[in-house]
Structures are given as C-alpha cells and as structure tokens.
N, C-alpha and C positions, 0 to 999 in steps of 0.2 A: 648312661652312656648313649650316644648319639650314633648308631649307625650309618646314618646318612652323611655324616661328616666326614672329609676325607683328611683330617689333621688328627691322627692317632692320639689317645688321651692319657697315656703311660704320665703320671704325675705332671698332666698337661705340656709335657715337653719329650715325649719318647720318641720324636723322629725329626733326625737332623740331616736334611739332603745334601751333600757335596755341591748340588748344582742348585739349591735355594727353590727346588720345588716341592710339591707335594708327593706323599707316597706311590699313588697310583700312577702319576706321571713319571718317576723315575722307575716303576716296575715296566712300564710300556718302553721307555726309551733307555734305560741303562744297560752296559753290555753290548750295545749294538754296533754292528758295522754300518758305518754312515753312508756305504756306497749301497746298500742293497736294503730290502725290507724286512729280511730274516738273516739271523747270524748264519753263515754257511759252516757245513760240517766238514771239517778237515779230518779225514782218516788216516793221514800219515801219521806214523809212529815215530818219526824223527821231525825235530823242530828247529830250524836254523834261527828262526827270528831270537832277540833277545833284549832284554830291556831290565834297567834296574828300578827295583821299587823299595821302599823300607829298609834298604842292606841287604836284599837277596836279590838274585838274578834270575829271571822268569825267563822260559824260552829255551835254556840249557838243561832242563830236568827233564825225566822220563814222567811227565805228568798230566799227559792227556791232549798236548797241543793247543791249538789256538781255541777251538770252539769251548773246549774246558776252560779255559781262561777267561773267555767270555762270561761265562756262567759264574767263577769265582768272582770277577768284577763286578758283576750284577748285584751277586749277594753283599759282597763287601760292602757296597753302597746302600743296600737296603738295611743291612744290621747296623750302620755305622761304625764299621770294623776298619782296621788298618790292613788287615789280609782276611783271605779266605781260601778253603782248601776244599776241593771236590774229590770225593770218594765213590767207590763201587757199589756202596748201600749205606743203609744209615747203621748197621752194625759194625762195619768198616769204619763209619766216622767214630763209634762208640769205643770200638777197640784201639784206633790208632790214636785217639786221644789219651785215654786212660794209660795204655803202655808207653805212651810218650812222654807223659808227667809223671808215672810213678817208677821207683826202683824198689828193689827186693829190703824188705824191712820199714817201708813207708805205711801210713796209716791213711785211709779215705773213710770217712763219716758220709753214710748215704741215707735217704729217707726211706722210708721203710716200704714204699711201694715204687717200684719202677718197672719201665718194659720187660717182659718175661725174659728175653735173651739175655739182656743186661744183669737181670737179677741173677740168673744161670751163672754167667761169668763171675759176677761177684761173689756169689756164693761158693761156687766151687773153684773156677780156674785160678783167680787173682789170689785167694790164701791159700791154696794146696801147691798149686805149680809155682808162683810167682814170688811167693814169701809176703805177700801185702797183707796188713791187717784192716779188717774191713768191719766197722762197726754201724749197726742198725738203728735209727731213730726217726721218731714220729716229728718230723720238722714243723706240723701244725703247732706243737708245743716248742717255744723258742726257749723256755727255762730249760728243757731236757737238751736241747742242741747245745746250748751255751755250756751245760755241764760235761756233754761229749767233748767239747772241745777244748776243755781243760788239758786233756793229755795232749802232746805234739802232734799235729795233723797236717799232712801234705794237701789233702785235697777235700773238698766237699763236694757232693754231687746230687743232684735232685732235678725232677721235671717240676716246673709251677704247677700243671695239672695233671697229676700222677696218673698213670696207665697200669691196673685198669680201676682203682679204686675211686677217681675222680675227686680225689684229696687235692683241695687248693691251697697253694702253699705262698705265702708272705715273701716273695723273692726279695724285695729290696732288704727285708731284714735278716733274712738268711745269709745273704751276701755280707752285709756288714757285719754279722757274725764271725762267718769266715774269717774275713781281713784281720779282725781284730786279734783272731787267733793265731794270725799269720800263713793262712791256709789258701790255698786257690779255689775259687767258687767257678764250677763248671756246671752248665746248665744244658739240659735236652730240652729244646723248645718245640720240638715237633708238634705238639698238638695244638700250640698258638698261632704258630708262625711269626715272623717278622712284622707282619701287618696289624697283629694283635698284641703283642709285647716284643720288646727290645731289651732282652737282658743286660747287653753290653753298656747302655747307658743307666743302668741300675749299678754298673761297677763290675761286673762279671768278669771273670777273665778270659773266658772261652764257652761259646753258645754253640751247639751243634743241633742238626737236624736229620732225620732221615727225610730226604727229599722225595723219595717216592711217594710218600702222604701227601700233605698239603702243596708243599710248592710247586710238584708235578701236577698233582691234581688229580690225573687222568687215567691212573691204573696202568701206565703203560712202559714205565722207565724207574728202574731200580737207581738210587741213587743217594748219596749223603752229603753232607757239607758241613765244614767245621769254621767258625770265624773267632778272631779275636784281636787284641791290640799288641800284645808285645811280641817282637820279632823272635825273639829267643823261644818263647813258647812255640810259634810257628814252626821254628826249625826242629823241635824235639818231635813235634807230631809228625812233620813231614818226613823225618827219617823214618818213622813207623811205616808211612805209607809206601814208601820205596821199597823198603826191606821186605813187607809183607804183602805188596802188589796189588794194595786197594786202589788203584787208578781208575777213574771213570772214563768209562767209553765215549767218543765223541758223540754218537747218535743219542745216547741217553743224555749227554748235557744238553744238546739241542733240543730235547724234548721237556726238559725241565725248564729251561729257558721261555720256551713256547706256553708251558704252564705258567710261569711266574708273570707273565704280561697280563693276565687276568686274575692273578691272587686277590686283589682285595674286592673286587665284584663277588669272586666265588666265596670269600670268608663271609663277606655281609650274608648270603643266602644261606651258606652253613649255619650261621650263626642264629638268623631267623627260623629256619627249619627246626634247630635244635629246641629253641626256646618253645615254638608251637607243640612239638611232639612232647615236651617234657610236662608243659601243662595238660595236654591231653593225657598222658599216662598216670599224671598224679591224680586225675578223678576216676581212673578205670579200677570198678572192683577185684580184678583179679592181680594189682599191683600194690604191692604192700609200702614199697619207698621207692623215690625217683632222688637221683643224684645229678643236679645241674646247677651249677652257679647262680643262673637266672631265676631259679624258684626262691620267694621268699621263705621256703622252710627249710633251703641250704645252710647247713650249718658252716660258717666261716666269718672270721673278722672282717670288720669293715675295711682293713686297709688292703686284705688280700682280694676283697671282691671288688675293689675300686681300680687295682692295679692294671688293669689291661683295656683296651677298647672294647672288647666283647669277649663272650665267655666260650667261643668255638662251637664246633659240631659235634663233639663227644658227650656223651650222657650215659648214664646205668641205671639198672633199675631192678628192683628186687620183686619176684613173682609170690604170690600168697602160697602159703604151705598147701603142697597137694598138686600144684601145677607145675606142668614139665616145661622148661627152657628148651630143652633140646626138641619136643614136640612143637612149640610155638616157632621156633626157627625153622623147622623142616615144613609149616605149614605156610611160610610167607610166600606168595606169588610174584611181588614185584620187587620187594626188597631182597638182599641177598645174604644167605647164612655162611658169608664168608670171613676169614680174617682180613688184616689189614685195615686201613684207615682212610680217611681224606680223599676217598673217590667221588667222582660225580655221581656213584648210585649210593644209596643207604645199604650200610653193610652192618650185618647184626651177629654175633658172638655168644654164645652161652660160656660163661667163665668160670672155671673151677675154682670153688670156694677156699680161701686161705685165711685164715683168721689175723696172722701175723702180717699181712700185706693190707689188711682192711676190705678184704674181699668177702661178701656174707653167701650165704648156701641162696641157689635159686637165683641167681645174678647174670643178667644179660648186658653185655656193654654193644652200645649203638653208635655207629657213625653217621650222623644225619647226611644225607646227600644233596641233591639240588633237585630232585623232583619236586612236583608241586606238594607242599605240605599236606595238602587233603587228600592225596593219592597215596602217601605214606602212612599217614594215619588209619586209612581206609583199610589197607593192607595189614596193619599191626593189628586193627579190629577184629577183622576175621581170622586172624592167626591166634591172637590171644581167646578167642571163642573156642579155638580147638585144643587150647592147651590145658 
C-alpha cells in the first residue's frame, strides 16, 4: 500500500468524490461556506433555513443548526453517503443507531470484541432492558458467522479493526454474508476513518464513528457521526437522536470540521508512527507479542490485510510474564497513560485481560500519535526498562 498516494486503495475504488476530486481536496473544501475561510459557528438553537434533501427537510429539526449541517455535509461526501447525522458523542452514535434500527425481539450478531461501552450495552442493556437477542461470534471465522446467521437476524455489527483486541475483520465478506441472511450491516469505523476505509462502498448499510477520535483528531471535541444510504434508516436513527437529545453542539461541530481538514495528512503520520513503533516493540526483550497488521507476523487473511489504504495508528502488545503494564504506563514521560485514542499525542492504556474478547494478560493498547517516532520509541524504551 502506498501512503504517499492520494487515491485510497480499497479494492482500487474506495473513494468516489461527488466533486471528482481526491479525498484530501474534499476534506479541505467540503462543507465550506464559500464566503469565508472557516465555517461560521452558529450558536442559535432555532433554525429558520430549510431545504429538502433525499426526501427529508433539513433546517426544521432540532438538530444543531447550520454548523452541524456543514459537518454532516462534509462527512457525507467523504463517506460516499446519501446522508449523515452528527451526534453529541461516539456512544450517542452507537446508541442512536442500535435503538433506532432494533426492536424488542430482534436479533443482533456481533463480533467478539467491540469498544468497551458498546460491549456493556450489548451484554447488559439491550438484552435485559430492551428484549433484544445478542449473539457473539468471532468474525474472523466466516464459517462461524454464516452458521450464526442461519437464525433470523436483524443486524450484524462489527469494527473492521477491533478495539482493543486488534482483530482485523474482512469487512466485504462480513457485509456480504449479512445481506445474504437478510440482515443490515452496521460498521463502527472509528479506528480506520473514512480516509483508510469506506465501508459504505463495500455495501454496508450504516457506518458510524466516534468523531472525538481521528476525525476531530485533537482531543478537544466530543462528537459522533452516522452515515448511510437509505432515507428510511436515517429517519429511524434520527428519531432516536431527537428523543434522547444526543445532538451535537455547534462549537464541537466546528472543531471536528477543522480537524477533518487535515485528516488525510494526520492519518498517514499515525500509520507511519504505528508501523515504526510496532517494529521496534517486536524486537524488544520485554515484549512477547505485538498486534499490528503492518507486521509480517500478524495473523490475518490476505483479503482482510489488503482492504484498507493503511493500518491506522492503533496497536497492541503483550509484555513478558513478570513485567508490569501499569508500571510501564506510569513510567512514560512523553507519551500519556490516558484513555481515548486518535489524538496528536501518543496514548497508552494497560487493558484488562478478557479471553472471550481476545484480550490476553499483560496487554497494552497504544494509540500512536504524531510526535517524532524516534521520541516515542525512546520514551517506550526507558519505560519498558522500569517495567
């Protein structure tokens, strides 16, 4: 894969610009007010402006106003979607989507490992409070997924690069199996961003992001975004957004728009730093295993490994027995032992072991930031020496 190229490589055809531009050009120019160099921040809670798009009326809804609409227009174009909805956080995007598309008695099939808050919602609240059947399957095993889909299923949900196990999923094959079973395919693409992967072009019905992470990219704005093709799905999800109040604030919409302007360039650096850090850790005597798709030792089928333009900024590693991940994290001086990811800073989180989710003992999740790779590695080296 060529990270210096500006034509994303998903099956050689993953980016289709409505303006016939490259991705980086649309990231810079999309969703812009042509009268000014930056999208204005419209703080008003009422919005008189209206326009009809795709069968629904925009501007007559309590949905954040013109600044939020600008973000939705920008993401819609970058995803190749018919519509996008901005939300107040990534979990608002997840919750609105699942509650909008599922009803009591429905069945959802989920990959064995997803973001921890989504994991809790699917293990606890959806089955026990909403009467939704949830089945967990390792999507890397397509036969197991196909067997699970023999039962009537409303929705298949996964992250193409799973948080935090680093399972790499063959998205196109999973989406195909979901549709053959008559199910909707919903993809949380937070880790890859639309620059590296566009699931809608593989046939996904809905794709969502915690825009707090790579889309915003600077650790200063909570946000989520949901995109899709069918207007009916948009209406079901938007209904939940209105009822539960997960509407994005205009200032945060502005900050995410500003972050997206540099998304392609940041993602290239995240990929490069993660690759260098993974290669360094793979040779370190206190590291037993490194999980990053860019390494030749990473176990994944060739279709899964070639589906994206790059492998992103997330990696995981397992420390040798006797080493202490918590002490390692506390010993960092440049990198931050903080949660979240996709920030300009390198963030490190020791992660609790969970065999069912594919998370081993002594496991550390890393979000490689934008610092000089040599400085990140030097900080890891001194911290590993104290671990």
